[in-house]
Biopython code that builds the backbone (N, CA, C, O; Angstrom):
import numpy as np
from Bio.PDB.StructureBuilder import StructureBuilder

atoms = [
    (1, "MET", "N", (0.937, -1.279, 0.083)),
    (1, "MET", "CA", (-0.022, -0.032, 0.059)),
    (1, "MET", "C", (0.866, 1.156, 0.005)),
    (1, "MET", "O", (2.017, 1.060, 0.431)),
    (2, "ILE", "N", (0.381, 2.361, -0.527)),
    (2, "ILE", "CA", (1.126, 3.503, -0.756)),
    (2, "ILE", "C", (1.116, 4.130, 0.809)),
    (2, "ILE", "O", (0.079, 4.182, 1.470)),
    (3, "ASN", "N", (2.294, 4.552, 1.256)),
    (3, "ASN", "CA", (2.398, 5.122, 2.553)),
    (3, "ASN", "C", (3.079, 6.452, 2.759)),
    (3, "ASN", "O", (3.152, 7.040, 3.838)),
    (4, "LYS", "N", (3.624, 6.906, 1.481)),
    (4, "LYS", "CA", (4.246, 8.158, 1.446)),
    (4, "LYS", "C", (4.303, 8.778, 0.196)),
    (4, "LYS", "O", (4.236, 8.052, -0.796)),
    (5, "ILE", "N", (4.433, 10.198, 0.037)),
    (5, "ILE", "CA", (4.643, 10.864, -1.223)),
    (5, "ILE", "C", (6.046, 10.998, -1.381)),
    (5, "ILE", "O", (6.684, 11.482, -0.446)),
    (6, "GLY", "N", (6.729, 10.583, -2.601)),
    (6, "GLY", "CA", (8.143, 10.367, -2.662)),
    (6, "GLY", "C", (8.645, 11.628, -3.518)),
    (6, "GLY", "O", (9.720, 12.100, -3.145)),
    (7, "LYS", "N", (8.054, 12.206, -4.553)),
    (7, "LYS", "CA", (8.599, 13.276, -5.337)),
    (7, "LYS", "C", (7.407, 13.953, -5.885)),
    (7, "LYS", "O", (6.410, 13.382, -6.328)),
    (8, "ILE", "N", (7.625, 15.342, -5.807)),
    (8, "ILE", "CA", (6.711, 16.398, -6.538)),
    (8, "ILE", "C", (7.486, 16.958, -7.480)),
    (8, "ILE", "O", (8.560, 17.460, -7.149)),
    (9, "THR", "N", (7.070, 16.958, -8.776)),
    (9, "THR", "CA", (7.965, 17.652, -9.886)),
    (9, "THR", "C", (7.313, 19.198, -9.944)),
    (9, "THR", "O", (6.112, 19.470, -9.947)),
    (10, "VAL", "N", (8.262, 19.983, -9.982)),
    (10, "VAL", "CA", (8.041, 21.438, -10.356)),
    (10, "VAL", "C", (8.730, 21.711, -11.613)),
    (10, "VAL", "O", (9.945, 21.576, -11.754)),
    (11, "TYR", "N", (7.905, 22.106, -12.544)),
    (11, "TYR", "CA", (8.533, 22.474, -13.887)),
    (11, "TYR", "C", (9.087, 23.975, -13.841)),
    (11, "TYR", "O", (8.368, 24.929, -13.543)),
    (12, "VAL", "N", (10.378, 24.074, -14.151)),
    (12, "VAL", "CA", (11.148, 25.510, -13.928)),
    (12, "VAL", "C", (11.589, 25.787, -15.269)),
    (12, "VAL", "O", (11.825, 24.899, -16.089)),
    (13, "ASN", "N", (11.709, 27.116, -15.511)),
    (13, "ASN", "CA", (12.277, 27.627, -16.814)),
    (13, "ASN", "C", (13.877, 27.690, -16.454)),
    (13, "ASN", "O", (14.557, 27.750, -17.479)),
    (14, "ASP", "N", (14.506, 27.691, -15.445)),
    (14, "ASP", "CA", (15.906, 27.825, -15.324)),
    (14, "ASP", "C", (16.210, 27.014, -14.075)),
    (14, "ASP", "O", (16.044, 27.468, -12.943)),
    (15, "GLN", "N", (16.690, 25.719, -14.348)),
    (15, "GLN", "CA", (17.181, 24.856, -13.260)),
    (15, "GLN", "C", (18.154, 25.357, -12.214)),
    (15, "GLN", "O", (17.941, 25.227, -11.008)),
    (16, "GLU", "N", (19.148, 25.890, -12.682)),
    (16, "GLU", "CA", (20.096, 26.542, -11.697)),
    (16, "GLU", "C", (19.581, 27.659, -10.891)),
    (16, "GLU", "O", (19.859, 27.815, -9.702)),
    (17, "GLN", "N", (18.772, 28.479, -11.626)),
    (17, "GLN", "CA", (18.133, 29.513, -10.624)),
    (17, "GLN", "C", (17.088, 29.045, -9.671)),
    (17, "GLN", "O", (16.962, 29.637, -8.599)),
    (18, "ALA", "N", (16.313, 28.009, -9.978)),
    (18, "ALA", "CA", (15.356, 27.316, -9.116)),
    (18, "ALA", "C", (16.247, 26.720, -8.091)),
    (18, "ALA", "O", (15.978, 26.914, -6.905)),
    (19, "LYS", "N", (17.255, 26.033, -8.419)),
    (19, "LYS", "CA", (18.078, 25.310, -7.163)),
    (19, "LYS", "C", (18.583, 26.253, -6.385)),
    (19, "LYS", "O", (18.576, 26.014, -5.178)),
    (20, "ASP", "N", (19.107, 27.467, -6.824)),
    (20, "ASP", "CA", (19.740, 28.360, -5.931)),
    (20, "ASP", "C", (18.568, 28.925, -4.995)),
    (20, "ASP", "O", (18.743, 29.116, -3.792)),
    (21, "PHE", "N", (17.400, 29.166, -5.630)),
    (21, "PHE", "CA", (16.413, 29.668, -4.822)),
    (21, "PHE", "C", (15.955, 28.765, -3.747)),
    (21, "PHE", "O", (15.694, 29.247, -2.645)),
    (22, "TRP", "N", (15.826, 27.421, -3.979)),
    (22, "TRP", "CA", (15.311, 26.513, -2.904)),
    (22, "TRP", "C", (16.602, 26.215, -1.961)),
    (22, "TRP", "O", (16.384, 25.981, -0.772)),
    (23, "LEU", "N", (17.789, 26.214, -2.392)),
    (23, "LEU", "CA", (18.843, 26.014, -1.340)),
    (23, "LEU", "C", (19.143, 27.197, -0.746)),
    (23, "LEU", "O", (19.203, 27.103, 0.480)),
    (24, "ASN", "N", (19.367, 28.352, -1.219)),
    (24, "ASN", "CA", (19.785, 29.558, -0.624)),
    (24, "ASN", "C", (18.820, 30.560, 0.011)),
    (24, "ASN", "O", (19.230, 31.309, 0.898)),
    (25, "LYS", "N", (17.506, 30.603, -0.426)),
    (25, "LYS", "CA", (16.443, 31.389, -0.013)),
    (25, "LYS", "C", (15.582, 30.631, 0.977)),
    (25, "LYS", "O", (15.289, 31.042, 2.100)),
    (26, "VAL", "N", (15.198, 29.451, 0.427)),
    (26, "VAL", "CA", (14.178, 28.798, 1.292)),
    (26, "VAL", "C", (14.944, 27.873, 2.440)),
    (26, "VAL", "O", (14.398, 27.557, 3.497)),
    (27, "GLY", "N", (16.190, 27.518, 2.098)),
    (27, "GLY", "CA", (16.959, 26.728, 3.151)),
    (27, "GLY", "C", (16.902, 25.211, 2.910)),
    (27, "GLY", "O", (17.309, 24.474, 3.807)),
    (28, "PHE", "N", (16.493, 24.761, 1.925)),
    (28, "PHE", "CA", (16.429, 23.345, 1.463)),
    (28, "PHE", "C", (17.826, 22.830, 1.312)),
    (28, "PHE", "O", (18.815, 23.564, 1.314)),
    (29, "VAL", "N", (17.857, 21.503, 1.178)),
    (29, "VAL", "CA", (19.153, 20.836, 0.966)),
    (29, "VAL", "C", (19.015, 20.168, -0.475)),
    (29, "VAL", "O", (17.936, 19.840, -0.969)),
    (30, "LEU", "N", (20.183, 20.024, -1.041)),
    (30, "LEU", "CA", (20.295, 19.415, -2.379)),
    (30, "LEU", "C", (20.271, 17.811, -1.933)),
    (30, "LEU", "O", (21.112, 17.340, -1.166)),
    (31, "LYS", "N", (19.306, 17.124, -2.457)),
    (31, "LYS", "CA", (19.136, 15.606, -2.053)),
    (31, "LYS", "C", (19.879, 14.687, -3.225)),
    (31, "LYS", "O", (20.423, 13.617, -2.954)),
    (32, "PHE", "N", (19.832, 15.200, -4.442)),
    (32, "PHE", "CA", (20.496, 14.444, -5.725)),
    (32, "PHE", "C", (20.385, 15.306, -6.854)),
    (32, "PHE", "O", (19.449, 16.074, -7.072)),
    (33, "GLU", "N", (21.374, 15.137, -7.543)),
    (33, "GLU", "CA", (21.637, 15.821, -8.844)),
    (33, "GLU", "C", (22.528, 15.041, -9.859)),
    (33, "GLU", "O", (23.662, 14.641, -9.596)),
    (34, "GLN", "N", (21.927, 14.882, -10.975)),
    (34, "GLN", "CA", (22.625, 14.122, -12.090)),
    (34, "GLN", "C", (22.324, 14.753, -13.290)),
    (34, "GLN", "O", (21.197, 15.212, -13.474)),
    (35, "ALA", "N", (23.304, 14.839, -14.228)),
    (35, "ALA", "CA", (23.122, 15.397, -15.781)),
    (35, "ALA", "C", (22.193, 14.131, -16.389)),
    (35, "ALA", "O", (22.225, 12.933, -16.104)),
    (36, "MET", "N", (21.440, 14.797, -17.241)),
    (36, "MET", "CA", (20.605, 13.844, -18.176)),
    (36, "MET", "C", (20.856, 14.126, -19.457)),
    (36, "MET", "O", (20.084, 13.653, -20.291)),
    (37, "GLY", "N", (21.931, 14.914, -19.881)),
    (37, "GLY", "CA", (22.112, 15.174, -21.229)),
    (37, "GLY", "C", (22.982, 16.420, -21.208)),
    (37, "GLY", "O", (23.639, 16.702, -20.205)),
    (38, "THR", "N", (22.994, 17.153, -22.285)),
    (38, "THR", "CA", (23.638, 18.356, -22.464)),
    (38, "THR", "C", (23.334, 19.486, -21.630)),
    (38, "THR", "O", (24.221, 20.093, -21.030)),
    (39, "ASN", "N", (21.997, 19.824, -21.563)),
    (39, "ASN", "CA", (21.425, 21.091, -20.832)),
    (39, "ASN", "C", (20.323, 20.828, -19.758)),
    (39, "ASN", "O", (19.534, 21.698, -19.392)),
    (40, "ILE", "N", (20.339, 19.720, -19.350)),
    (40, "ILE", "CA", (19.355, 19.254, -18.415)),
    (40, "ILE", "C", (19.871, 18.424, -17.306)),
    (40, "ILE", "O", (20.812, 17.673, -17.562)),
    (41, "SER", "N", (19.362, 18.455, -16.052)),
    (41, "SER", "CA", (19.622, 17.639, -15.095)),
    (41, "SER", "C", (18.647, 17.251, -14.150)),
    (41, "SER", "O", (17.712, 18.040, -14.018)),
    (42, "TRP", "N", (18.640, 16.219, -13.457)),
    (42, "TRP", "CA", (17.570, 15.665, -12.567)),
    (42, "TRP", "C", (18.148, 16.240, -11.137)),
    (42, "TRP", "O", (19.207, 15.819, -10.673)),
    (43, "ILE", "N", (17.397, 17.184, -10.522)),
    (43, "ILE", "CA", (17.706, 17.903, -9.515)),
    (43, "ILE", "C", (16.539, 17.672, -8.496)),
    (43, "ILE", "O", (15.367, 17.979, -8.717)),
    (44, "GLU", "N", (17.008, 17.095, -7.361)),
    (44, "GLU", "CA", (15.995, 16.907, -6.159)),
    (44, "GLU", "C", (16.466, 17.903, -4.990)),
    (44, "GLU", "O", (17.675, 18.082, -4.843)),
    (45, "VAL", "N", (15.565, 18.544, -4.174)),
    (45, "VAL", "CA", (15.667, 19.253, -3.128)),
    (45, "VAL", "C", (14.722, 18.854, -2.013)),
    (45, "VAL", "O", (13.616, 18.384, -2.280)),
    (46, "GLY", "N", (15.103, 19.017, -0.871)),
    (46, "GLY", "CA", (14.016, 18.795, 0.171)),
    (46, "GLY", "C", (14.368, 19.655, 1.379)),
    (46, "GLY", "O", (15.447, 20.243, 1.458)),
    (47, "PRO", "N", (13.418, 19.712, 2.321)),
    (47, "PRO", "CA", (13.720, 20.508, 3.606)),
    (47, "PRO", "C", (14.772, 20.009, 4.409)),
    (47, "PRO", "O", (15.362, 20.809, 5.135)),
    (48, "SER", "N", (15.133, 18.716, 4.397)),
    (48, "SER", "CA", (16.280, 18.234, 5.283)),
    (48, "SER", "C", (16.827, 17.008, 4.709)),
    (48, "SER", "O", (16.287, 16.472, 3.742)),
    (49, "GLU", "N", (17.917, 16.525, 5.287)),
    (49, "GLU", "CA", (18.529, 15.394, 4.751)),
    (49, "GLU", "C", (17.709, 14.134, 5.024)),
    (49, "GLU", "O", (17.689, 13.186, 4.239)),
    (50, "ASP", "N", (17.014, 14.171, 6.207)),
    (50, "ASP", "CA", (16.098, 12.975, 6.525)),
    (50, "ASP", "C", (14.666, 12.931, 5.967)),
    (50, "ASP", "O", (13.905, 11.984, 6.171)),
    (51, "GLU", "N", (14.378, 13.932, 5.306)),
    (51, "GLU", "CA", (12.890, 14.057, 4.663)),
    (51, "GLU", "C", (12.944, 13.238, 3.530)),
    (51, "GLU", "O", (13.840, 13.289, 2.687)),
    (52, "TYR", "N", (11.857, 12.384, 3.509)),
    (52, "TYR", "CA", (11.721, 11.458, 2.352)),
    (52, "TYR", "C", (11.290, 12.122, 1.051)),
    (52, "TYR", "O", (11.873, 11.878, -0.005)),
    (53, "THR", "N", (10.235, 12.988, 1.141)),
    (53, "THR", "CA", (9.730, 13.685, 0.010)),
    (53, "THR", "C", (10.551, 14.770, -0.509)),
    (53, "THR", "O", (11.042, 15.602, 0.254)),
    (54, "THR", "N", (10.742, 14.805, -1.903)),
    (54, "THR", "CA", (11.544, 15.791, -2.421)),
    (54, "THR", "C", (10.844, 16.512, -3.566)),
    (54, "THR", "O", (9.910, 15.980, -4.166)),
    (55, "LEU", "N", (11.296, 17.716, -3.861)),
    (55, "LEU", "CA", (10.792, 18.420, -5.112)),
    (55, "LEU", "C", (11.827, 18.070, -6.154)),
    (55, "LEU", "O", (13.020, 18.184, -5.872)),
    (56, "VAL", "N", (11.471, 17.687, -7.239)),
    (56, "VAL", "CA", (12.251, 17.374, -8.473)),
    (56, "VAL", "C", (12.143, 18.887, -9.320)),
    (56, "VAL", "O", (11.049, 19.324, -9.675)),
    (57, "LEU", "N", (13.139, 19.447, -9.525)),
    (57, "LEU", "CA", (13.210, 20.712, -10.267)),
    (57, "LEU", "C", (13.542, 20.322, -11.570)),
    (57, "LEU", "O", (14.718, 20.080, -11.843)),
    (58, "TYR", "N", (12.516, 20.218, -12.542)),
    (58, "TYR", "CA", (12.680, 19.657, -13.729)),
    (58, "TYR", "C", (12.451, 20.787, -15.008)),
    (58, "TYR", "O", (11.540, 21.615, -15.024)),
    (59, "SER", "N", (13.345, 20.646, -15.919)),
    (59, "SER", "CA", (13.126, 21.606, -16.902)),
    (59, "SER", "C", (11.904, 21.731, -17.735)),
    (59, "SER", "O", (11.689, 20.775, -18.481)),
    (60, "LYS", "N", (11.102, 22.666, -17.758)),
    (60, "LYS", "CA", (9.952, 22.917, -18.296)),
    (60, "LYS", "C", (9.937, 22.748, -19.824)),
    (60, "LYS", "O", (9.045, 22.142, -20.416)),
    (61, "SER", "N", (11.134, 23.406, -20.495)),
    (61, "SER", "CA", (11.044, 23.139, -21.862)),
    (61, "SER", "C", (11.414, 21.861, -22.418)),
    (61, "SER", "O", (11.067, 21.480, -23.536)),
    (62, "ALA", "N", (12.217, 21.125, -21.507)),
    (62, "ALA", "CA", (12.368, 19.588, -21.854)),
    (62, "ALA", "C", (11.118, 18.950, -21.798)),
    (62, "ALA", "O", (10.719, 18.338, -22.789)),
    (63, "MET", "N", (10.528, 19.002, -20.897)),
    (63, "MET", "CA", (9.037, 18.336, -20.576)),
    (63, "MET", "C", (8.112, 18.659, -21.579)),
    (63, "MET", "O", (7.444, 17.733, -22.039)),
    (64, "GLU", "N", (7.913, 19.999, -22.083)),
    (64, "GLU", "CA", (7.146, 20.433, -23.141)),
    (64, "GLU", "C", (7.438, 19.753, -24.460)),
    (64, "GLU", "O", (6.545, 19.525, -25.276)),
    (65, "LYS", "N", (8.650, 19.448, -24.644)),
    (65, "LYS", "CA", (9.137, 18.566, -25.989)),
    (65, "LYS", "C", (8.635, 17.073, -25.651)),
    (65, "LYS", "O", (8.022, 16.468, -26.530)),
    (66, "GLN", "N", (8.847, 16.527, -24.545)),
    (66, "GLN", "CA", (8.653, 15.340, -24.303)),
    (66, "GLN", "C", (7.006, 14.897, -24.171)),
    (66, "GLN", "O", (6.521, 13.890, -24.686)),
    (67, "ASN", "N", (6.320, 15.839, -23.406)),
    (67, "ASN", "CA", (4.861, 15.586, -23.121)),
    (67, "ASN", "C", (4.200, 16.842, -22.737)),
    (67, "ASN", "O", (3.999, 17.110, -21.552)),
    (68, "PRO", "N", (3.868, 17.592, -23.666)),
    (68, "PRO", "CA", (3.272, 18.870, -23.400)),
    (68, "PRO", "C", (2.151, 19.065, -22.474)),
    (68, "PRO", "O", (2.018, 20.119, -21.853)),
    (69, "SER", "N", (1.290, 18.011, -22.358)),
    (69, "SER", "CA", (0.110, 18.016, -21.651)),
    (69, "SER", "C", (0.424, 17.794, -20.156)),
    (69, "SER", "O", (-0.404, 18.082, -19.293)),
    (70, "ALA", "N", (1.630, 17.280, -19.867)),
    (70, "ALA", "CA", (1.913, 16.996, -18.461)),
    (70, "ALA", "C", (2.467, 18.202, -17.844)),
    (70, "ALA", "O", (2.657, 18.131, -16.630)),
    (71, "VAL", "N", (2.768, 19.310, -18.445)),
    (71, "VAL", "CA", (3.323, 20.430, -17.762)),
    (71, "VAL", "C", (2.041, 21.183, -17.249)),
    (71, "VAL", "O", (1.149, 21.612, -17.981)),
    (72, "ALA", "N", (2.087, 21.279, -15.856)),
    (72, "ALA", "CA", (1.117, 22.119, -15.309)),
    (72, "ALA", "C", (1.755, 22.546, -13.745)),
    (72, "ALA", "O", (2.577, 21.901, -13.094)),
    (73, "PRO", "N", (1.170, 23.692, -13.422)),
    (73, "PRO", "CA", (1.718, 24.090, -12.037)),
    (73, "PRO", "C", (1.221, 23.136, -10.858)),
    (73, "PRO", "O", (0.048, 22.798, -10.706)),
    (74, "PRO", "N", (2.165, 22.799, -10.142)),
    (74, "PRO", "CA", (1.715, 21.821, -9.126)),
    (74, "PRO", "C", (1.067, 22.730, -8.090)),
    (74, "PRO", "O", (1.217, 23.947, -7.991)),
    (75, "SER", "N", (0.237, 21.837, -7.248)),
    (75, "SER", "CA", (-0.304, 22.472, -6.067)),
    (75, "SER", "C", (0.444, 21.854, -4.755)),
    (75, "SER", "O", (0.250, 20.671, -4.472)),
    (76, "ILE", "N", (1.285, 22.653, -3.975)),
    (76, "ILE", "CA", (2.092, 21.966, -3.002)),
    (76, "ILE", "C", (1.672, 22.756, -1.670)),
    (76, "ILE", "O", (1.604, 23.985, -1.684)),
    (77, "LEU", "N", (1.411, 22.054, -0.590)),
    (77, "LEU", "CA", (1.277, 22.577, 0.793)),
    (77, "LEU", "C", (2.277, 22.175, 1.551)),
    (77, "LEU", "O", (2.468, 20.973, 1.740)),
    (78, "PHE", "N", (3.129, 23.214, 2.142)),
    (78, "PHE", "CA", (4.164, 22.903, 3.035)),
    (78, "PHE", "C", (3.647, 22.985, 4.473)),
    (78, "PHE", "O", (2.686, 23.696, 4.769)),
    (79, "SER", "N", (4.291, 22.260, 5.327)),
    (79, "SER", "CA", (4.010, 22.389, 6.877)),
    (79, "SER", "C", (5.086, 23.080, 7.560)),
    (79, "SER", "O", (6.222, 23.039, 7.089)),
    (80, "THR", "N", (4.833, 23.709, 8.625)),
    (80, "THR", "CA", (5.605, 24.217, 9.638)),
    (80, "THR", "C", (5.217, 24.310, 10.981)),
    (80, "THR", "O", (4.006, 24.380, 11.192)),
    (81, "THR", "N", (6.085, 24.327, 12.059)),
    (81, "THR", "CA", (5.790, 24.201, 13.342)),
    (81, "THR", "C", (5.747, 25.733, 13.883)),
    (81, "THR", "O", (5.350, 25.977, 15.022)),
    (82, "ASP", "N", (6.112, 26.586, 13.133)),
    (82, "ASP", "CA", (6.196, 28.058, 13.578)),
    (82, "ASP", "C", (5.688, 28.985, 12.416)),
    (82, "ASP", "O", (6.530, 29.472, 11.662)),
    (83, "ILE", "N", (4.497, 29.225, 12.251)),
    (83, "ILE", "CA", (3.993, 29.913, 11.232)),
    (83, "ILE", "C", (4.317, 31.425, 11.018)),
    (83, "ILE", "O", (4.414, 31.986, 9.926)),
    (84, "GLU", "N", (4.476, 32.021, 12.334)),
    (84, "GLU", "CA", (4.863, 33.270, 12.368)),
    (84, "GLU", "C", (6.311, 33.656, 11.946)),
    (84, "GLU", "O", (6.631, 34.664, 11.317)),
    (85, "SER", "N", (7.168, 32.620, 12.432)),
    (85, "SER", "CA", (8.622, 32.743, 11.814)),
    (85, "SER", "C", (8.739, 32.619, 10.163)),
    (85, "SER", "O", (9.381, 33.355, 9.414)),
    (86, "ALA", "N", (7.932, 31.478, 9.823)),
    (86, "ALA", "CA", (7.961, 31.209, 8.445)),
    (86, "ALA", "C", (7.409, 32.326, 7.585)),
    (86, "ALA", "O", (7.909, 32.538, 6.480)),
    (87, "SER", "N", (6.351, 33.084, 8.064)),
    (87, "SER", "CA", (5.746, 34.109, 7.522)),
    (87, "SER", "C", (6.848, 35.236, 7.479)),
    (87, "SER", "O", (7.178, 35.703, 6.389)),
    (88, "ARG", "N", (7.317, 35.597, 8.438)),
    (88, "ARG", "CA", (8.382, 36.634, 8.492)),
    (88, "ARG", "C", (9.478, 36.431, 7.414)),
    (88, "ARG", "O", (9.880, 37.342, 6.690)),
    (89, "LYS", "N", (9.956, 35.059, 7.371)),
    (89, "LYS", "CA", (10.997, 34.745, 6.598)),
    (89, "LYS", "C", (10.540, 34.921, 4.998)),
    (89, "LYS", "O", (11.169, 35.591, 4.179)),
    (90, "CYS", "N", (9.452, 34.263, 4.759)),
    (90, "CYS", "CA", (8.876, 34.402, 3.363)),
    (90, "CYS", "C", (8.641, 35.762, 2.928)),
    (90, "CYS", "O", (8.758, 36.072, 1.742)),
    (91, "SER", "N", (8.322, 36.574, 3.815)),
    (91, "SER", "CA", (7.937, 38.098, 3.361)),
    (91, "SER", "C", (9.001, 38.831, 3.003)),
    (91, "SER", "O", (8.830, 39.807, 2.273)),
    (92, "LYS", "N", (10.272, 38.482, 3.458)),
    (92, "LYS", "CA", (11.457, 39.029, 3.183)),
    (92, "LYS", "C", (12.125, 38.439, 1.799)),
    (92, "LYS", "O", (13.114, 38.969, 1.293)),
    (93, "MET", "N", (11.586, 37.481, 1.340)),
    (93, "MET", "CA", (12.129, 36.685, 0.105)),
    (93, "MET", "C", (11.890, 37.483, -1.261)),
    (93, "MET", "O", (10.960, 38.287, -1.328)),
    (94, "GLU", "N", (12.588, 37.295, -2.158)),
    (94, "GLU", "CA", (12.191, 37.771, -3.560)),
    (94, "GLU", "C", (11.728, 36.816, -4.311)),
    (94, "GLU", "O", (12.551, 36.083, -4.860)),
    (95, "TRP", "N", (10.291, 36.590, -4.521)),
    (95, "TRP", "CA", (9.778, 35.493, -5.050)),
    (95, "TRP", "C", (9.666, 35.896, -6.615)),
    (95, "TRP", "O", (9.327, 37.032, -6.947)),
    (96, "LYS", "N", (9.984, 34.850, -7.579)),
    (96, "LYS", "CA", (9.809, 35.058, -9.085)),
    (96, "LYS", "C", (9.211, 33.880, -9.459)),
    (96, "LYS", "O", (8.912, 33.687, -10.638)),
]
sb = StructureBuilder()
sb.init_structure("model")
sb.init_model(0)
sb.init_chain("A")
sb.init_seg("    ")
for serial, (resi, resn, name, xyz) in enumerate(atoms, 1):
    if name == "N":
        sb.init_residue(resn, " ", resi, " ")
    sb.init_atom(name, np.array(xyz, "f"), 0.0, 1.0, " ", f" {name:<3s}", serial, name[0])
structure = sb.get_structure()
């Protein structure tokens, strides 16, 4: 039986910019990265080393070539134990 969510794919225009945002602004960690060809990588980030669920930062243009109907914005809900602190931190971020 399914007991966990493993990966959530987020389609991004620029994988390096997205990786920088999640690692350096949000504070996630790099869980896995591997080249998949010339200009594309498989990049997984998550909130901590022990967290099972990861975000896959996948090239939007590559997916549009492979399967255009699969490209859609994800709906992701994050959890926190301190909403006030998270809100203050997020309000200081530059979101793109």
